[in-house]
C-alpha positions as protocol buffer text, in pm:
chain_id: "A"
residue {
  index: 1
  type: MET
  ca { x: 4180 y: 8599 z: 3044 }
}
residue {
  index: 2
  type: ARG
  ca { x: 4334 y: 8947 z: 3084 }
}
residue {
  index: 3
  type: THR
  ca { x: 4699 y: 8978 z: 3019 }
}
residue {
  index: 4
  type: LEU
  ca { x: 4748 y: 9321 z: 3178 }
}
residue {
  index: 5
  type: PRO
  ca { x: 4661 y: 9454 z: 3525 }
}
residue {
  index: 6
  type: VAL
  ca { x: 4373 y: 9698 z: 3552 }
}
residue {
  index: 7
  type: LEU
  ca { x: 4402 y: 10025 z: 3738 }
}
residue {
  index: 8
  type: VAL
  ca { x: 4059 y: 10132 z: 3870 }
}
residue {
  index: 9
  type: TYR
  ca { x: 4022 y: 10493 z: 3969 }
}
residue {
  index: 10
  type: ASP
  ca { x: 3739 y: 10749 z: 4023 }
}
residue {
  index: 11
  type: GLY
  ca { x: 3646 y: 10885 z: 3683 }
}
residue {
  index: 12
  type: ASP
  ca { x: 3415 y: 11145 z: 3834 }
}
residue {
  index: 13
  type: CYS
  ca { x: 3698 y: 11300 z: 4028 }
}
residue {
  index: 14
  type: GLY
  ca { x: 3899 y: 11558 z: 3831 }
}
residue {
  index: 15
  type: PHE
  ca { x: 4198 y: 11526 z: 4061 }
}
residue {
  index: 16
  type: CYS
  ca { x: 4200 y: 11139 z: 4030 }
}
residue {
  index: 17
  type: THR
  ca { x: 4154 y: 11154 z: 3650 }
}
residue {
  index: 18
  type: ALA
  ca { x: 4428 y: 11415 z: 3608 }
}
residue {
  index: 19
  type: SER
  ca { x: 4659 y: 11203 z: 3830 }
}
residue {
  index: 20
  type: VAL
  ca { x: 4599 y: 10891 z: 3630 }
}
residue {
  index: 21
  type: ARG
  ca { x: 4660 y: 11073 z: 3295 }
}
residue {
  index: 22
  type: MET
  ca { x: 4975 y: 11226 z: 3430 }
}
residue {
  index: 23
  type: LEU
  ca { x: 5104 y: 10882 z: 3537 }
}
residue {
  index: 24
  type: GLU
  ca { x: 5015 y: 10736 z: 3194 }
}
residue {
  index: 25
  type: ARG
  ca { x: 5221 y: 11008 z: 3023 }
}
residue {
  index: 26
  type: ARG
  ca { x: 5519 y: 11018 z: 3259 }
}
residue {
  index: 27
  type: VAL
  ca { x: 5548 y: 10684 z: 3431 }
}
residue {
  index: 28
  type: ARG
  ca { x: 5400 y: 10467 z: 3160 }
}
residue {
  index: 29
  type: PRO
  ca { x: 5266 y: 10174 z: 3377 }
}
residue {
  index: 30
  type: ARG
  ca { x: 5197 y: 9850 z: 3199 }
}
residue {
  index: 31
  type: CYS
  ca { x: 4818 y: 9839 z: 3276 }
}
residue {
  index: 32
  type: VAL
  ca { x: 4478 y: 9932 z: 3150 }
}
residue {
  index: 33
  type: SER
  ca { x: 4342 y: 10233 z: 3327 }
}
residue {
  index: 34
  type: VAL
  ca { x: 3961 y: 10245 z: 3365 }
}
residue {
  index: 35
  type: ALA
  ca { x: 3718 y: 10465 z: 3564 }
}
residue {
  index: 36
  type: ARG
  ca { x: 3535 y: 10267 z: 3826 }
}
residue {
  index: 37
  type: GLN
  ca { x: 3206 y: 10396 z: 3685 }
}
residue {
  index: 38
  type: ARG
  ca { x: 3279 y: 10199 z: 3361 }
}
residue {
  index: 39
  type: ALA
  ca { x: 3506 y: 9918 z: 3490 }
}
residue {
  index: 40
  type: GLY
  ca { x: 3258 y: 9634 z: 3525 }
}
residue {
  index: 41
  type: LEU
  ca { x: 3360 y: 9581 z: 3888 }
}
residue {
  index: 42
  type: GLY
  ca { x: 3184 y: 9248 z: 3935 }
}
residue {
  index: 43
  type: ALA
  ca { x: 3380 y: 9101 z: 3642 }
}
residue {
  index: 44
  type: LEU
  ca { x: 3704 y: 9222 z: 3799 }
}
residue {
  index: 45
  type: GLY
  ca { x: 3606 y: 9074 z: 4137 }
}
residue {
  index: 46
  type: VAL
  ca { x: 3608 y: 9421 z: 4300 }
}
residue {
  index: 47
  type: ASP
  ca { x: 3372 y: 9540 z: 4572 }
}
residue {
  index: 48
  type: GLY
  ca { x: 3210 y: 9871 z: 4475 }
}
residue {
  index: 49
  type: ASP
  ca { x: 3252 y: 10024 z: 4818 }
}
residue {
  index: 50
  type: ARG
  ca { x: 3627 y: 9950 z: 4800 }
}
residue {
  index: 51
  type: ALA
  ca { x: 3644 y: 10109 z: 4457 }
}
residue {
  index: 52
  type: ARG
  ca { x: 3473 y: 10423 z: 4582 }
}
residue {
  index: 53
  type: HIS
  ca { x: 3724 y: 10442 z: 4873 }
}
residue {
  index: 54
  type: GLU
  ca { x: 4059 y: 10401 z: 4694 }
}
residue {
  index: 55
  type: VAL
  ca { x: 4238 y: 10341 z: 4368 }
}
residue {
  index: 56
  type: LEU
  ca { x: 4271 y: 9973 z: 4286 }
}
residue {
  index: 57
  type: TRP
  ca { x: 4522 y: 9759 z: 4102 }
}
residue {
  index: 58
  type: VAL
  ca { x: 4377 y: 9429 z: 3977 }
}
residue {
  index: 59
  type: THR
  ca { x: 4618 y: 9170 z: 3857 }
}
residue {
  index: 60
  type: PRO
  ca { x: 4536 y: 8938 z: 3570 }
}
residue {
  index: 61
  type: ALA
  ca { x: 4498 y: 8656 z: 3822 }
}
residue {
  index: 62
  type: GLY
  ca { x: 4239 y: 8863 z: 4017 }
}
residue {
  index: 63
  type: THR
  ca { x: 4442 y: 8976 z: 4315 }
}
residue {
  index: 64
  type: VAL
  ca { x: 4330 y: 9329 z: 4418 }
}
residue {
  index: 65
  type: TYR
  ca { x: 4562 y: 9591 z: 4583 }
}
residue {
  index: 66
  type: GLY
  ca { x: 4434 y: 9921 z: 4704 }
}
residue {
  index: 67
  type: GLY
  ca { x: 4543 y: 10271 z: 4793 }
}
residue {
  index: 68
  type: SER
  ca { x: 4918 y: 10312 z: 4829 }
}
residue {
  index: 69
  type: ASP
  ca { x: 4984 y: 9939 z: 4755 }
}
residue {
  index: 70
  type: ALA
  ca { x: 4814 y: 9994 z: 4422 }
}
residue {
  index: 71
  type: VAL
  ca { x: 5032 y: 10293 z: 4355 }
}
residue {
  index: 72
  type: ALA
  ca { x: 5338 y: 10080 z: 4444 }
}
residue {
  index: 73
  type: LYS
  ca { x: 5226 y: 9805 z: 4202 }
}
residue {
  index: 74
  type: LEU
  ca { x: 5176 y: 10062 z: 3934 }
}
residue {
  index: 75
  type: LEU
  ca { x: 5525 y: 10195 z: 3976 }
}
residue {
  index: 76
  type: LEU
  ca { x: 5668 y: 9845 z: 3980 }
}
residue {
  index: 77
  type: SER
  ca { x: 5501 y: 9774 z: 3645 }
}
residue {
  index: 78
  type: ALA
  ca { x: 5670 y: 10069 z: 3479 }
}
residue {
  index: 79
  type: GLY
  ca { x: 6016 y: 9926 z: 3522 }
}
residue {
  index: 80
  type: GLY
  ca { x: 6339 y: 10125 z: 3551 }
}
residue {
  index: 81
  type: ALA
  ca { x: 6381 y: 10367 z: 3827 }
}
residue {
  index: 82
  type: TRP
  ca { x: 6005 y: 10376 z: 3879 }
}
residue {
  index: 83
  type: SER
  ca { x: 6014 y: 10003 z: 3991 }
}
residue {
  index: 84
  type: LEU
  ca { x: 6272 y: 10096 z: 4254 }
}
residue {
  index: 85
  type: LEU
  ca { x: 6044 y: 10355 z: 4399 }
}
residue {
  index: 86
  type: GLY
  ca { x: 5750 y: 10101 z: 4389 }
}
residue {
  index: 87
  type: ALA
  ca { x: 5957 y: 9844 z: 4573 }
}
residue {
  index: 88
  type: ALA
  ca { x: 6058 y: 10097 z: 4834 }
}
residue {
  index: 89
  type: LEU
  ca { x: 5691 y: 10178 z: 4894 }
}
residue {
  index: 90
  type: LEU
  ca { x: 5637 y: 9813 z: 4989 }
}
residue {
  index: 91
  type: VAL
  ca { x: 5914 y: 9814 z: 5256 }
}
residue {
  index: 92
  type: PRO
  ca { x: 5726 y: 9808 z: 5597 }
}
residue {
  index: 93
  type: VAL
  ca { x: 5824 y: 10154 z: 5730 }
}
residue {
  index: 94
  type: ALA
  ca { x: 5781 y: 10323 z: 5391 }
}
residue {
  index: 95
  type: ARG
  ca { x: 5460 y: 10129 z: 5331 }
}
residue {
  index: 96
  type: ASN
  ca { x: 5301 y: 10264 z: 5656 }
}
residue {
  index: 97
  type: ALA
  ca { x: 5410 y: 10619 z: 5569 }
}
residue {
  index: 98
  type: ALA
  ca { x: 5279 y: 10575 z: 5216 }
}
residue {
  index: 99
  type: HIS
  ca { x: 4942 y: 10452 z: 5349 }
}
residue {
  index: 100
  type: VAL
  ca { x: 4908 y: 10746 z: 5573 }
}
residue {
  index: 101
  type: LEU
  ca { x: 5003 y: 10991 z: 5297 }
}
residue {
  index: 102
  type: TYR
  ca { x: 4765 y: 10819 z: 5046 }
}
residue {
  index: 103
  type: ARG
  ca { x: 4476 y: 10846 z: 5294 }
}
residue {
  index: 104
  type: LEU
  ca { x: 4553 y: 11208 z: 5356 }
}
residue {
  index: 105
  type: VAL
  ca { x: 4538 y: 11290 z: 4992 }
}
residue {
  index: 106
  type: ALA
  ca { x: 4241 y: 11067 z: 4919 }
}
residue {
  index: 107
  type: ASP
  ca { x: 4036 y: 11203 z: 5211 }
}
residue {
  index: 108
  type: ASN
  ca { x: 4107 y: 11560 z: 5112 }
}
residue {
  index: 109
  type: ARG
  ca { x: 4083 y: 11541 z: 4731 }
}
residue {
  index: 110
  type: SER
  ca { x: 3795 y: 11785 z: 4725 }
}
residue {
  index: 111
  type: ARG
  ca { x: 4037 y: 12051 z: 4840 }
}
residue {
  index: 112
  type: LEU
  ca { x: 4303 y: 11971 z: 4577 }
}
residue {
  index: 113
  type: PRO
  ca { x: 4359 y: 12125 z: 4226 }
}
residue {
  index: 114
  type: GLY
  ca { x: 4143 y: 11951 z: 3966 }
}
residue {
  index: 115
  type: ARG
  ca { x: 3864 y: 11866 z: 4210 }
}
residue {
  index: 116
  type: THR
  ca { x: 3508 y: 11836 z: 4099 }
}
residue {
  index: 117
  type: GLU
  ca { x: 3176 y: 11842 z: 4280 }
}
residue {
  index: 118
  type: ALA
  ca { x: 3187 y: 11457 z: 4267 }
}
residue {
  index: 119
  type: CYS
  ca { x: 3493 y: 11463 z: 4498 }
}
residue {
  index: 120
  type: SER
  ca { x: 3292 y: 11657 z: 4763 }
}
residue {
  index: 121
  type: VAL
  ca { x: 2999 y: 11421 z: 4729 }
}
residue {
  index: 122
  type: ALA
  ca { x: 3210 y: 11109 z: 4767 }
}
residue {
  index: 123
  type: GLU
  ca { x: 3381 y: 11271 z: 5067 }
}
residue {
  index: 124
  type: SER
  ca { x: 3054 y: 11348 z: 5233 }
}
residue {
  index: 125
  type: ARG
  ca { x: 2938 y: 10982 z: 5191 }
}
residue {
  index: 126
  type: ARG
  ca { x: 3236 y: 10854 z: 5380 }
}
residue {
  index: 127
  type: THR
  ca { x: 3160 y: 11061 z: 5689 }
}
């Protein structure tokens, strides 16, 4: 049984990969980060379509959180001031705003710094 949560992200997306690497360096979440392309999604109990749509936080017990909720769980895991921000993101009004902001960024990642051709391909598959 896993003892750490798993953060599943799009390893083909430069923006996503750079964001995860920055979070690992500065926030230091207590988790294992793995690109969805190498994650063994079935073993994690994760649906491939969902993993293509949003970042995922999979707890050791198998609970899956996605999008802004996954980001909140990541921040909570880091402790300190980061956990306060993570907890704030789960308060209903902030949670709704965080979800809208997450979708705005995720749906437009092909226009953001660090983007790759894979970001545009993934975006075109959603529409």
